[in-house]
C-alpha positions as CSV (number, residue, x, y, z in Angstrom):
1,M,0.0,0.0,0.0
2,R,2.9,2.3,0.4
3,K,3.6,4.4,-2.7
4,K,6.5,6.6,-3.5
5,F,5.5,10.3,-3.2
6,S,7.5,13.3,-4.2
7,V,9.5,15.1,-1.6
8,F,9.6,18.8,-1.8
9,L,10.9,21.7,0.3
10,V,8.6,24.0,2.2
11,L,9.5,26.8,4.6
12,L,8.0,24.9,7.6
13,F,5.5,22.4,8.5
14,L,1.8,21.8,8.0
15,G,-0.8,19.1,8.6
16,V,-4.2,19.5,7.0
17,S,-7.4,17.8,8.1
18,A,-10.2,17.0,5.7
19,L,-12.7,18.7,8.0
20,L,-11.0,22.0,7.6
21,V,-10.0,22.0,3.9
22,Y,-12.3,22.9,1.1
23,Q,-10.4,22.3,-2.1
24,A,-11.7,20.6,-5.2
25,I,-8.6,18.7,-6.1
26,F,-5.6,17.1,-4.3
27,N,-2.8,19.7,-4.3
28,P,0.5,20.1,-2.5
29,I,0.5,22.2,0.6
30,S,2.6,25.4,1.0
31,V,3.6,27.3,4.1
32,S,5.0,30.8,4.5
33,F,6.1,32.9,7.4
34,A,3.8,35.6,8.9
35,P,6.1,37.8,11.0
36,T,5.2,38.7,14.5
37,S,6.7,41.2,16.9
38,Q,5.5,39.4,20.1
39,P,8.3,37.5,21.8
40,G,7.8,33.7,21.9
41,I,5.3,33.5,19.1
42,E,6.1,32.3,15.6
43,I,3.3,32.2,13.0
44,L,3.1,30.2,9.8
45,K,0.6,31.0,7.1
46,T,-0.7,28.0,5.1
47,S,-2.5,27.5,1.8
48,G,-5.3,25.4,3.3
49,G,-6.7,24.4,6.7
50,S,-4.5,22.7,9.2
51,G,-4.9,19.7,11.5
52,R,-3.1,18.1,14.4
53,L,0.8,18.0,14.3
54,L,2.7,15.7,16.6
55,W,6.4,16.2,17.4
56,S,8.7,13.3,17.3
57,P,10.0,12.2,20.7
58,T,13.6,11.9,19.4
59,E,14.0,14.5,16.6
60,N,12.9,17.9,15.6
61,V,10.3,16.4,13.2
62,A,6.5,16.7,13.1
63,L,4.0,14.2,12.0
64,G,1.0,15.4,10.0
65,S,-1.7,14.3,7.6
66,Y,-3.7,15.8,4.7
67,T,-7.0,14.7,3.1
68,S,-8.4,16.4,0.0
69,A,-12.0,17.5,0.0
70,G,-13.1,17.0,-3.5
71,P,-16.6,16.0,-4.8
72,C,-18.1,13.4,-2.5
73,P,-21.6,11.9,-2.9
74,D,-22.0,11.1,0.7
75,W,-20.2,11.7,4.0
76,G,-17.1,9.6,4.5
77,C,-16.4,8.5,0.9
78,P,-12.8,7.8,-0.1
79,Q,-10.6,10.8,-0.9
80,E,-6.9,11.3,-1.6
81,S,-4.9,11.3,1.7
82,E,-1.3,11.5,2.7
83,I,0.7,11.1,5.9
84,F,3.9,13.1,6.0
85,L,6.8,14.2,8.1
86,I,8.2,17.7,8.3
87,D,11.9,18.4,9.3
88,L,11.5,21.5,11.5
89,D,15.2,22.4,11.0
90,T,15.4,22.2,7.2
91,G,11.7,22.5,6.2
92,Q,11.9,19.3,4.2
93,K,8.5,17.6,3.8
94,N,8.6,13.8,3.2
95,T,5.3,12.1,2.4
96,V,5.6,8.5,3.8
97,L,2.2,7.1,2.8
98,E,-0.5,7.9,0.2
99,L,-4.0,6.4,0.5
100,K,-7.4,6.4,-1.1
101,Q,-9.0,7.1,2.2
102,Y,-11.2,9.5,4.1
103,G,-10.6,10.7,7.6
104,V,-6.9,9.9,8.2
105,Y,-5.4,11.6,11.3
106,P,-2.0,11.3,13.0
107,S,-2.2,9.9,16.5
108,G,1.3,9.3,17.9
109,W,4.9,8.1,17.9
110,S,6.6,5.1,19.3
111,L,9.1,5.9,22.1
112,D,12.1,5.4,19.8
113,G,10.7,7.6,17.1
114,K,10.9,4.9,14.5
115,T,7.2,4.1,14.2
116,I,4.2,6.4,13.7
117,M,0.6,5.8,14.5
118,F,-2.5,7.1,12.8
119,T,-6.3,6.6,12.9
120,V,-8.6,5.8,10.0
121,Q,-12.2,7.1,10.7
122,G,-13.6,7.0,7.2
123,D,-14.0,4.8,4.1
124,G,-11.2,3.7,1.8
125,E,-8.6,1.1,1.2
126,L,-7.8,0.6,5.0
127,E,-10.3,-0.6,7.6
128,K,-11.4,1.9,10.3
129,G,-9.3,1.8,13.4
130,R,-5.7,2.6,14.6
131,W,-2.7,1.8,12.5
132,S,1.1,1.8,12.8
133,L,3.7,2.4,10.2
134,S,7.4,1.7,10.5
135,L,9.7,4.4,9.2
136,A,12.7,2.1,9.2
137,D,11.6,-0.1,6.2
138,Q,9.1,-0.4,3.4
139,S,6.6,-2.6,5.2
140,P,2.9,-1.8,4.9
141,P,0.8,-0.3,7.7
142,I,-0.3,-2.7,10.4
143,R,-3.8,-2.4,12.0
144,I,-3.2,-2.5,15.8
145,S,-6.7,-1.8,17.1
146,D,-10.3,-1.6,15.8
147,R,-10.9,1.3,18.2
148,W,-10.0,4.9,17.5
149,F,-9.4,6.2,21.0
150,V,-6.4,4.3,22.2
151,T,-3.4,6.1,23.9
152,W,-0.1,4.8,25.0
153,N,1.7,6.1,28.1
154,Y,5.1,7.8,27.8
155,D,7.3,4.7,28.1
156,G,5.0,2.6,25.9
157,S,4.3,-0.1,28.5
158,K,0.6,0.6,29.0
159,M,-2.4,1.5,26.8
160,A,-5.6,3.3,27.7
161,V,-8.6,2.1,25.6
162,V,-12.1,3.6,25.3
163,D,-14.8,1.0,25.1
164,S,-18.4,0.6,26.2
165,V,-20.7,-1.8,28.1
166,E,-24.4,-2.4,27.9
167,K,-26.7,-2.2,30.9
168,S,-30.4,-2.4,30.8
169,G,-30.4,-1.6,27.1
170,R,-28.2,1.5,27.5
171,R,-24.5,2.0,26.6
172,Y,-22.0,3.3,29.1
173,S,-18.5,4.4,28.2
174,I,-15.6,2.8,30.0
175,I,-11.8,3.1,30.1
176,N,-9.6,0.1,30.3
177,I,-5.9,0.1,31.0
178,I,-3.9,-2.7,29.3
179,D,-0.5,-3.6,30.7
180,L,1.5,-4.5,27.5
181,V,4.1,-6.4,29.5
182,S,1.9,-8.7,31.5
183,G,-1.1,-8.6,29.2
184,Q,-3.5,-7.8,32.1
185,E,-6.5,-5.5,31.4
186,E,-8.2,-3.5,34.1
187,Q,-11.3,-1.3,33.9
188,V,-10.5,2.0,35.6
189,Y,-13.5,4.2,34.8
190,E,-17.2,3.9,33.8
191,S,-19.4,6.9,32.9
192,E,-22.1,7.7,35.4
193,A,-24.7,8.5,32.7
194,P,-25.5,6.4,29.6
195,E,-24.8,7.6,26.1
196,T,-21.8,9.6,27.3
197,Y,-18.8,9.7,24.9
198,I,-15.2,9.7,26.0
199,R,-12.4,11.0,23.7
200,I,-9.0,12.7,23.8
201,L,-7.0,10.5,26.2
202,S,-3.8,12.0,27.5
203,W,-1.4,10.5,30.1
204,S,0.6,12.5,32.6
205,R,4.4,11.8,32.5
206,D,4.3,10.0,35.8
207,D,1.4,7.7,34.8
208,E,-0.6,9.0,37.8
209,L,-3.3,10.9,35.8
210,L,-5.3,10.3,32.7
211,A,-7.1,13.3,31.1
212,F,-10.1,12.8,28.8
213,S,-13.1,14.5,27.3
214,N,-16.3,13.3,28.8
215,S,-19.3,14.6,26.8
216,N,-23.1,14.1,26.9
217,T,-25.0,17.4,26.3
218,T,-21.8,19.4,26.9
219,A,-18.1,18.6,26.7
220,K,-16.1,18.3,29.9
221,I,-12.5,17.5,30.7
222,G,-11.9,15.2,33.6
223,L,-8.8,14.0,35.4
224,L,-8.7,10.4,36.6
225,E,-6.3,9.4,39.4
226,L,-5.3,5.9,38.3
227,R,-4.2,4.7,41.8
228,S,-7.3,5.8,43.7
229,G,-9.9,5.9,40.9
230,K,-10.9,9.4,41.9
231,F,-12.4,11.4,39.1
232,T,-12.2,15.2,39.1
233,E,-13.8,17.5,36.6
234,L,-11.8,20.6,35.6
235,K,-14.2,23.4,36.6
236,S,-14.9,26.3,34.4
237,N,-16.9,29.5,34.6
238,G,-19.4,29.8,31.7
239,F,-17.3,27.9,29.2
240,E,-16.3,24.4,28.2
241,Y,-13.0,22.5,28.1
242,R,-12.9,20.2,25.0
243,D,-9.4,18.9,24.6
244,A,-6.4,18.3,26.8
245,V,-2.7,17.5,26.3
246,F,-0.3,16.9,29.3
247,F,3.0,18.6,29.4
248,P,5.9,16.1,28.9
249,H,7.8,16.8,32.1
250,A,5.5,18.1,34.9
251,N,1.9,18.4,35.9
252,F,1.0,21.2,33.4
253,I,-1.8,20.6,31.0
254,A,-2.9,22.4,27.8
255,L,-6.6,22.8,27.5
256,E,-8.8,23.9,24.6
257,K,-11.3,26.4,26.0
258,H,-14.6,27.1,24.3
259,D,-16.7,30.0,25.3
260,P,-20.2,29.5,23.7
261,R,-21.2,33.1,24.5
262,F,-18.7,34.5,22.0
263,Y,-18.0,31.4,20.0
264,K,-14.4,31.7,21.1
265,H,-11.9,28.9,21.1
266,S,-8.6,29.5,22.9
267,I,-5.8,27.6,24.8
268,V,-5.2,27.7,28.5
269,I,-2.0,26.2,30.1
270,R,-2.9,25.1,33.6
271,D,-0.5,24.4,36.5
272,L,-2.2,21.6,38.4
273,I,0.0,21.8,41.4
274,H,0.0,25.6,42.0
275,E,-3.5,26.0,40.6
276,C,-3.0,28.9,38.2
277,D,-3.8,29.3,34.5
278,F,-2.1,31.1,31.6
279,E,-4.2,31.8,28.5
280,L,-2.3,32.0,25.3
281,P,-2.9,35.3,23.4
282,V,-4.5,33.5,20.4
283,D,-8.1,32.3,19.7
284,N,-10.0,30.7,16.9
285,I,-8.5,27.2,17.8
286,P,-10.1,24.1,16.3
287,L,-8.0,21.6,18.3
288,L,-4.8,21.2,20.3
289,D,-1.7,19.8,18.8
290,S,1.5,18.9,20.8
291,W,4.4,19.9,22.9
292,S,8.0,19.8,21.8
293,P,10.0,16.9,23.4
294,D,11.8,19.4,25.7
295,G,8.5,20.9,26.8
296,R,9.5,24.4,26.0
297,K,7.3,24.9,22.9
298,F,3.7,24.2,21.9
299,V,2.3,24.0,18.4
300,F,-1.4,24.5,17.4
301,S,-3.4,25.5,14.4
302,T,-6.3,28.0,13.9
303,F,-9.4,28.1,11.8
304,D,-7.9,30.9,9.6
305,N,-5.2,28.6,8.3
306,K,-2.3,29.6,10.6
307,I,0.0,27.5,12.6
308,Y,1.4,29.0,15.9
309,V,4.6,27.8,17.5
310,I,4.7,29.1,21.0
311,D,7.9,29.4,23.0
312,L,6.3,29.3,26.5
313,Q,9.5,30.4,28.3
314,A,9.9,33.5,26.1
315,L,6.2,34.3,26.4
316,L,6.2,34.0,30.2
317,G,9.5,35.8,30.6
318,F,11.0,33.3,33.0
319,D,12.3,29.7,33.1
320,F,9.0,28.0,34.1
321,Q,10.6,24.5,33.9
322,R,13.3,25.4,36.5
323,A,10.6,27.0,38.7
324,N,8.3,24.0,38.1
325,S,5.5,26.5,37.9
326,I,3.8,28.8,35.3
327,C,2.6,31.0,38.2
328,P,4.3,34.5,38.3
């Protein structure tokens, strides 16, 4: 299934989701700089919409995907998709997989940076589910799960899986933790209400907490303490949290904040230990992306086709990692 695809230079990186691109044909993606005078913020202007970009754990390389949005008689029909890598030092874009597929999204890296993972949520040549692809050889993708919301912890020894159980004719969402060394599987959470949907799993670095989106009529972000089973909803004041990504080295968490009163989407960095927030000076955010491996930078995209690379230390004005706090 792997096909050779042209490698070309761009100024910097982009991943484009089918949900955010409205182009009639499958075209290469271009990126250009949009200068900013604000310290700690770099902006990239793209030719189309952008989706989730995931930094490699070992190199300055980002994983992304693109799906064209050509004529489609019904929702989910196959489109042209690609999965690519962007070298963040040289700007070189390398497409590693081309598919006749709808709804292809990057979902993670192996710990050694040699294998990428992606989800297939639409129709096409691959079955729906989660897939892995080795970057070390020319082997085809391998389907590793029939479920979309599967997340590995930082050392790759455990996996959190979203599933459901039926009780009295109603479906309840659950989270299971699978120990990949022993093979043991344990249920750690069950939704209190039926027809509640769990998405966006993110592990803390110490494996103590699991963050996820828990939605029924409204979206909520909850933190599950895996030792005690205690569940805590991250409280808000008139808005919703819809996405969450843990910081790689401490108990900071990036949250997508949605204010329905103004239809505003923004990003909040929360210090879970010292209980303070820092809202990034950008809104119009469709989803969160990822932290750099050293935890200093954060990348995300906006609805108006821009990618922001935030140097949090430069933006805050102090070494927040040494202080182990984002509080002033």
